[in-house]
N, C-alpha and C positions, 0 to 999 in steps of 0.2 A: 811272316806274318805268323808263323806257328804258334810264337808265346802270346801270352795277353798283355805283355804290355809294348809289346807290335801293335799290338790292334787297336788299342786305348791311342798310342799317338797317331797311328792312321786315322781313328776317328774323328778327333780335334783336327787332322789336317784336313781332312773333308767339310768340315762345318767350316771354317777359315779360308782356306785356297781356293777351294771347288766353288764359290759363290764370282770371286771375283774372277778365276779363268771365265765361267759364262758370263758373265756381264761383259767381261772382252768379249768375246765371241757374240751375243748380242745384240749390244748397245752401241759397239764402235766396229762390227763386221770383221774382226782379228779372226777371222776361220782361215786367213790368205793375208799372206804381204802385198802390198798396190803394187812395191817396187822393188826392183835389183840390189844385191848387192849387201854386205854386210853390217854396212855402214848404214846406210841406209832402214833397212829393217830394224836395226840396233834402233834408230834414230823412231820410226813409226810406233813399234813398242814403247819406248820411252814417253811418247807422247799420250798414248794410251791409259796407260800407268799414272800417270800425271793427270789425268782427264779424272781417272777414278779415284785419285786420292784427293783431288779438289771436292769432286763432288761428296764425297763420305767427309772432308774436312768439315763443306757446308752446312750437311746436315747432322754432324755432332754438335758446333757452334751452337745453332737454332737449338739443336733440342736445350743446351745448358742456359741459354737466353730464356726459355719458357721455365724451367725450372727456378731460374733466380728471379723470376717475373712473380711468380708464385709465395700466398702466404705460408 
């Protein structure tokens, strides 16, 4: 983290990845898993990631449609 390149990479990561982690914690309550076992916890995390990706996809798709309608 002492180099300027490392600090730049970390700044990009915080803008991109940290929002998703915060969204998973707040919206989906994924501060701790509701089940036991690696397979079940993996499935729960997969569902949370899928729900985020679908919500993001719908938002992006809605934005593209509104741009297409505008002259």
